[in-house]
C-alpha distance (Angstrom), angle and dihedral (degrees) to the residues before:
residue distance angle dihedral
M1 . . .
H2 3.80 . .
N3 3.81 121.4 .
G4 3.77 89.4 -17.9
T5 3.81 93.3 -56.1
A6 3.80 123.5 113.8
T7 3.79 117.2 -130.0
L8 3.80 113.1 -129.3
R9 3.77 111.1 -127.1
T10 3.81 117.3 -155.1
L11 3.79 113.8 -146.3
P12 3.83 119.1 -131.6
W13 3.81 100.7 -111.5
H14 3.78 94.1 -165.7
P15 3.82 138.9 64.4
A16 3.80 115.2 -67.6
T17 3.82 93.6 -127.6
P18 2.95 118.4 111.4
S19 3.81 92.6 25.2
E20 3.80 97.0 -168.4
P21 3.83 133.7 38.5
Q22 3.80 87.9 -127.2
Q23 3.80 91.0 59.9
L24 3.79 90.2 50.4
A25 3.80 91.0 49.3
L26 3.81 89.4 50.5
A27 3.80 91.1 48.8
R28 3.82 90.0 52.4
Q29 3.79 91.0 48.4
R30 3.79 92.6 51.4
F31 3.79 93.6 45.6
F32 3.80 102.4 42.2
A33 3.81 100.4 31.3
E34 3.79 102.7 29.6
G35 3.82 102.2 24.9
M36 3.81 93.1 -126.2
N37 3.79 121.8 152.5
P38 3.85 108.5 -111.1
A39 3.83 93.6 -155.1
G40 3.79 110.0 153.1
Q41 3.80 92.2 23.0
V42 3.80 98.7 61.2
A43 3.80 128.2 30.3
E44 3.81 110.8 -94.4
A45 3.82 93.1 -122.3
V46 3.82 89.3 56.8
W47 3.80 99.2 49.1
R48 3.80 90.8 41.8
S49 3.79 86.3 56.5
W50 3.81 89.5 49.1
Q51 3.80 87.9 54.5
R52 3.80 92.4 51.8
C53 3.80 90.7 49.0
V54 3.80 92.3 52.0
Q55 3.80 90.1 48.5
K56 3.83 88.3 53.3
G57 3.80 89.5 56.3
L58 3.81 97.9 -105.6
R59 3.80 120.2 146.5
P60 3.83 122.4 -154.7
E61 3.80 94.4 -138.1
R62 3.80 92.5 56.8
S63 3.79 118.5 88.6
P64 3.81 115.1 -118.4
S65 3.78 118.3 -124.9
F66 3.80 114.7 -122.1
E67 3.77 95.5 -159.5
P68 3.80 121.1 155.1
V69 3.78 122.9 -126.1
S70 3.80 118.6 -109.5
R71 3.80 121.8 -66.7
S72 3.78 90.7 -114.7
R73 3.79 89.5 53.9
I74 3.81 90.9 50.2
S75 3.81 90.6 50.9
Y76 3.78 91.0 48.9
L77 3.80 92.4 50.4
A78 3.81 91.9 48.0
A79 3.80 89.6 54.5
R80 3.79 94.9 42.3
D81 3.80 93.6 48.7
H82 3.80 98.5 37.3
A83 3.81 91.5 122.3
L84 3.80 91.4 51.1
L85 3.80 92.4 48.1
K86 3.79 91.5 49.1
A87 3.80 91.9 48.7
A88 3.81 90.8 48.2
R89 3.81 97.5 46.3
Q90 3.80 100.3 90.6
P91 3.85 98.5 34.1
F92 3.81 90.3 47.7
D93 3.81 91.5 51.5
E94 3.80 91.3 47.7
L95 3.80 93.6 49.2
Q96 3.79 91.0 45.6
A97 3.81 90.3 53.3
A98 3.81 91.6 47.1
V99 3.83 94.2 55.4
A100 3.81 97.5 34.0
R101 3.84 93.6 110.2
S102 3.80 95.5 40.2
G103 3.80 98.5 71.4
C104 3.82 91.5 -116.1
K105 3.78 125.9 135.3
V106 3.79 125.6 -146.3
L107 3.80 117.8 -139.0
L108 3.79 130.1 -175.1
A109 3.80 114.3 -164.4
D110 3.78 129.4 -178.0
R111 3.80 122.7 -120.2
D112 3.82 90.7 -83.3
G113 3.80 95.4 49.7
V114 3.82 100.7 -100.8
L115 3.81 112.1 140.5
L116 3.80 112.2 -116.6
R117 3.80 97.6 176.1
V118 3.81 132.8 6.0
T119 3.78 141.6 173.8
P120 3.82 104.1 -100.8
A121 3.79 112.3 -107.8
P122 3.84 113.2 -124.7
R123 3.77 119.8 -148.2
A124 3.82 90.5 -103.0
D125 3.80 90.1 67.3
G126 3.77 122.6 103.7
P127 3.81 120.8 -97.7
V128 3.80 95.8 -96.4
M129 3.81 96.4 49.7
H130 3.80 90.7 43.8
A131 3.79 91.1 53.6
A132 3.81 98.9 38.9
C133 3.81 102.7 42.1
R134 3.80 96.5 86.2
V135 3.78 130.5 108.4
G136 3.79 110.2 -107.4
V137 3.81 97.7 28.1
D138 3.80 109.0 140.1
L139 3.82 113.2 -130.9
R140 3.79 97.9 178.9
E141 3.79 114.5 149.4
S142 3.81 91.1 -122.6
L143 3.84 89.2 60.0
I144 3.81 107.1 29.8
G145 3.78 100.8 24.5
T146 3.80 126.9 -137.6
T147 3.81 113.3 0.4
A148 3.80 134.8 148.4
P149 3.85 92.7 -107.1
S150 3.80 92.0 52.6
L151 3.82 92.9 46.6
A152 3.82 92.6 46.8
A153 3.79 91.2 51.1
Y154 3.81 93.3 44.3
A155 3.81 97.8 46.0
G156 3.80 98.2 29.9
G157 3.80 94.4 -129.7
S158 3.79 140.7 92.8
C159 3.80 118.1 -87.4
T160 3.79 145.9 166.6
V161 3.81 124.5 -134.6
R162 3.80 115.8 -167.3
G163 3.77 129.0 -160.8
G164 3.78 108.9 -70.5
E165 3.79 92.4 25.0
H166 3.81 85.8 79.4
F167 3.79 112.3 93.2
H168 3.81 98.4 -126.7
D169 3.78 121.4 66.5
L170 3.82 89.3 -136.2
L171 3.81 90.0 67.4
G172 3.80 93.6 53.6
H173 3.82 91.5 111.1
V174 3.82 95.6 46.9
H175 3.79 124.4 95.6
C176 3.78 121.3 -169.9
A177 3.80 140.1 175.6
A178 3.79 124.5 -166.0
A179 3.79 142.4 177.0
P180 3.81 131.0 -166.1
I181 3.80 125.6 -116.5
R182 3.81 118.1 -144.9
N183 3.78 132.8 -161.1
R184 3.81 125.8 -133.0
H185 3.83 90.6 -80.2
G186 3.79 91.9 56.4
A187 3.82 95.0 -109.9
V188 3.81 118.8 138.7
V189 3.82 107.3 -112.6
A190 3.81 101.3 165.2
V191 3.80 146.1 1.9
L192 3.80 128.5 -133.5
D193 3.81 115.3 -150.5
L194 3.79 140.0 -172.8
S195 3.81 115.7 -159.3
I196 3.78 134.1 179.4
E197 3.81 130.9 -178.7
G198 3.77 128.5 -147.5
Q199 3.81 99.1 12.6
P200 3.81 138.9 44.5
F201 3.79 123.4 -104.2
G202 3.79 115.1 -81.8
F203 3.79 92.3 -153.7
D204 3.79 139.7 34.9
A205 3.81 96.6 -73.0
R206 3.78 93.3 172.4
W207 3.80 92.7 57.4
L208 3.80 92.2 44.3
V209 3.79 96.2 50.0
Q210 3.80 91.4 43.8
T211 3.81 90.0 53.2
Y212 3.80 93.4 52.6
A213 3.80 92.8 41.8
G214 3.81 87.5 55.7
T215 3.81 90.5 52.1
I216 3.81 91.4 51.7
E217 3.79 90.1 46.5
D218 3.81 91.7 53.1
R219 3.80 92.5 48.6
L220 3.80 91.4 48.6
R221 3.79 93.4 49.0
I222 3.80 91.6 49.1
A223 3.80 89.8 51.8
Q224 3.81 90.4 50.6
T225 3.81 94.0 50.5
R226 3.81 109.8 103.7
Q227 3.78 132.7 170.7
Q228 3.77 88.6 -1.8
V229 3.79 136.7 104.7
L230 3.80 112.0 -102.2
L231 3.79 112.3 -148.7
R232 3.79 128.2 -160.6
L233 3.80 117.2 -160.2
H234 3.77 131.6 -171.9
S235 3.78 139.6 144.5
A236 3.83 89.0 -122.2
P237 3.83 121.4 51.0
H238 3.81 94.5 -145.2
A239 3.83 90.8 59.0
L240 3.81 97.4 56.7
Q241 3.81 93.5 99.6
A242 3.80 95.3 40.3
P243 3.81 125.1 100.1
G244 3.78 110.0 -90.6
A245 3.79 96.0 39.0
G246 3.78 117.9 136.8
L247 3.80 115.1 -97.9
A248 3.80 131.5 -168.4
A249 3.81 138.6 164.8
V250 3.81 124.3 -141.6
D251 3.81 124.3 -167.0
E252 3.79 129.4 -145.6
A253 3.80 92.6 -88.1
G254 3.80 91.3 54.3
R255 3.81 94.6 -106.3
I256 3.79 120.9 144.3
G257 3.81 108.5 -113.3
W258 3.80 97.0 -173.6
L259 3.79 142.6 -22.6
N260 3.78 127.7 -154.5
P261 3.83 117.3 -135.6
A262 3.82 92.7 -99.6
A263 3.81 92.4 55.2
A264 3.80 91.7 44.5
G265 3.80 89.3 52.2
L266 3.79 93.1 50.9
I267 3.79 92.8 47.8
G268 3.80 92.1 41.8
V269 3.80 100.3 -125.3
D270 3.77 139.3 109.0
G271 3.80 109.2 -95.4
A272 3.80 94.6 -132.3
D273 3.81 93.8 46.0
A274 3.82 92.1 49.7
R275 3.79 96.4 61.8
P276 3.83 97.8 83.6
F277 3.82 91.8 51.6
R278 3.77 129.6 93.5
V279 3.77 124.0 -116.9
E280 3.82 92.7 -113.5
A281 3.81 91.2 63.1
L282 3.79 95.6 47.1
L283 3.80 104.0 33.2
G284 3.79 103.3 21.4
C285 3.81 94.7 -125.5
S286 3.81 136.1 93.6
V287 3.80 128.6 -108.2
E288 3.82 87.6 -118.4
H289 3.79 88.8 60.4
L290 3.80 90.5 50.7
L291 3.81 91.5 49.4
E292 3.79 89.3 52.7
M293 3.80 89.1 51.0
T294 3.83 90.6 56.5
H295 3.81 88.8 66.8
K296 3.80 93.4 53.0
R297 3.82 99.7 41.3
E298 3.80 90.0 -161.7
P299 3.82 124.0 125.9
H300 3.79 114.8 -103.4
P301 3.82 128.6 -166.5
Q302 3.78 114.0 -116.5
L303 3.80 128.2 -169.9
L304 3.80 107.6 -140.4
P305 3.82 121.7 -146.1
N306 3.83 87.8 -110.3
G307 3.82 90.3 63.2
L308 3.81 96.7 -105.8
T309 3.80 118.6 126.8
V310 3.81 113.5 -142.4
W311 3.77 135.2 172.0
L312 3.79 117.3 -111.9
Q313 3.78 130.6 -159.1
A314 3.81 120.3 -176.5
E315 3.79 129.4 -158.9
F316 3.78 128.4 178.1
R317 3.81 112.6 -131.6
P318 3.83 113.6 -154.0
L319 3.78 126.6 -152.4
G320 3.77 117.8 -69.3
D321 3.78 130.5 -134.5
N322 3.80 93.8 -75.6
D323 3.77 116.8 22.2
D324 3.82 91.4 -168.4
D325 3.82 92.6 57.9
D326 3.79 109.8 90.4
T327 3.80 92.2 -165.3
G328 3.79 98.1 45.3
V329 3.77 122.1 123.7
V330 3.77 126.0 -124.0
T331 3.78 100.5 -135.7
P332 3.79 122.2 -128.1
A333 3.81 89.1 -116.8
A334 3.79 90.5 68.9
S335 3.78 92.1 52.0
A336 3.80 92.2 44.6
A337 3.79 91.1 53.6
A338 3.79 92.9 55.3
P339 3.83 99.2 73.9
A340 3.82 92.0 49.2
A341 3.79 91.0 49.3
E342 3.78 92.7 47.3
A343 3.80 91.4 51.5
T344 3.82 90.4 64.9
A345 3.80 93.6 56.2
P346 3.81 119.1 94.4
A347 3.79 112.5 -99.9
S348 3.80 91.0 -127.8
E349 3.81 94.4 53.9
P350 3.82 109.8 118.0
P351 3.79 117.3 -127.0
G352 3.80 114.3 -94.4
T353 3.76 132.1 -150.6
L354 3.78 121.0 -70.9
A355 3.79 90.6 -102.2
Q356 3.81 90.6 51.1
L357 3.79 91.5 49.3
S358 3.81 90.3 52.5
R359 3.81 92.4 49.4
Q360 3.81 91.4 45.5
L361 3.79 89.5 54.3
V362 3.82 91.0 51.6
D363 3.81 93.4 47.0
Q364 3.79 94.2 46.8
T365 3.79 92.6 47.6
L366 3.81 91.3 49.0
A367 3.77 90.1 50.5
A368 3.81 90.7 50.7
C369 3.82 88.6 51.6
D370 3.84 93.2 48.9
G371 3.79 90.9 -112.6
N372 3.81 94.6 -56.0
V373 3.82 103.9 147.0
S374 3.80 94.9 -165.5
R375 3.80 93.1 53.5
A376 3.80 92.0 44.0
A377 3.82 91.1 50.8
R378 3.82 90.8 51.2
R379 3.80 91.8 48.8
L380 3.80 91.8 49.5
G381 3.79 91.9 43.9
V382 3.82 94.5 -123.8
S383 3.79 136.0 112.7
R384 3.80 122.9 -92.4
G385 3.81 88.4 -120.5
L386 3.79 92.1 59.0
L387 3.80 91.2 46.8
Y388 3.81 91.7 51.3
R389 3.82 90.0 49.5
R390 3.79 91.0 51.4
L391 3.80 90.8 49.8
R392 3.82 92.9 48.5
A393 3.82 90.0 49.0
G394 3.79 88.4 59.5
């Protein structure tokens, strides 16, 4: 306190090593000019990236080229990653609005580093942001050097890269934080990044970008869940539909297809290790019980084997438009049709298998459309070809 007024203290939203810009400059001098290992002065992930860049023939004094890939390549990536882009649309807009007055830019890159969506760079931006903030620009480490997007994709975790931690001298005034986005199989398919030029972050950018990357990841995994039971878990029933709720997918045999980090934390397991296990072992209930819950759609308390009581909500996810496309999206129309179809079933009817539920949904929708396949396909949000294949499969 000074004269009755509190002094605002800004927290250092970045790793403590190196603690001073001078130490970082010295570490760069020793590494690039003298070939000395900067261990202890620079985070290992950073100087390992510097090593890879040198081995690729990059030089820190040379300016990187922020050139976009070809238009045909951009079109191909937009089609390939349509599910990712759809899942990211709302979270990206929300994050962009949140940082609009901070000078930060939001970037979404694919698994290879090509920008799929960016905050447009106004003329007032610095030279790096103005050059880099374009769809199609390739940010691969072998081209651009050490950046937060390249480190996040390489290591599979969130990170912050400040100023001189970038490989190229030109990026010495850029600060960036990034987090990976994974699909339902756990593979990194994209990276979300926050970047600012000319000043450090005034907030915990790493936490913020990791939060929004997790939201995109959840939305993508939900879209990729087909002919499975989607579970929502939380300690409070009112939070089941909120961002940050636990999510899991269970197949017809009762095996866990995937868990998001929130669900893994509630259950007390590693998400990757949990996938071979059955739902009885992890949740303490049978797949038949979960199938019955899909008809009721109401949250139910569940005592987990670890002693924690959580609330569960189950939803059956039917097939999407292309069941061979791992990145395809199950459209909202298919989910919206499910409650109407379920309402026509007798209340005493026992829950069937996942395959039976999918076929029941098709049959009931066809009946509601007087047998018109085209109308039924539109209502379900799938192609006529897929509907014909489902009918032929019996």
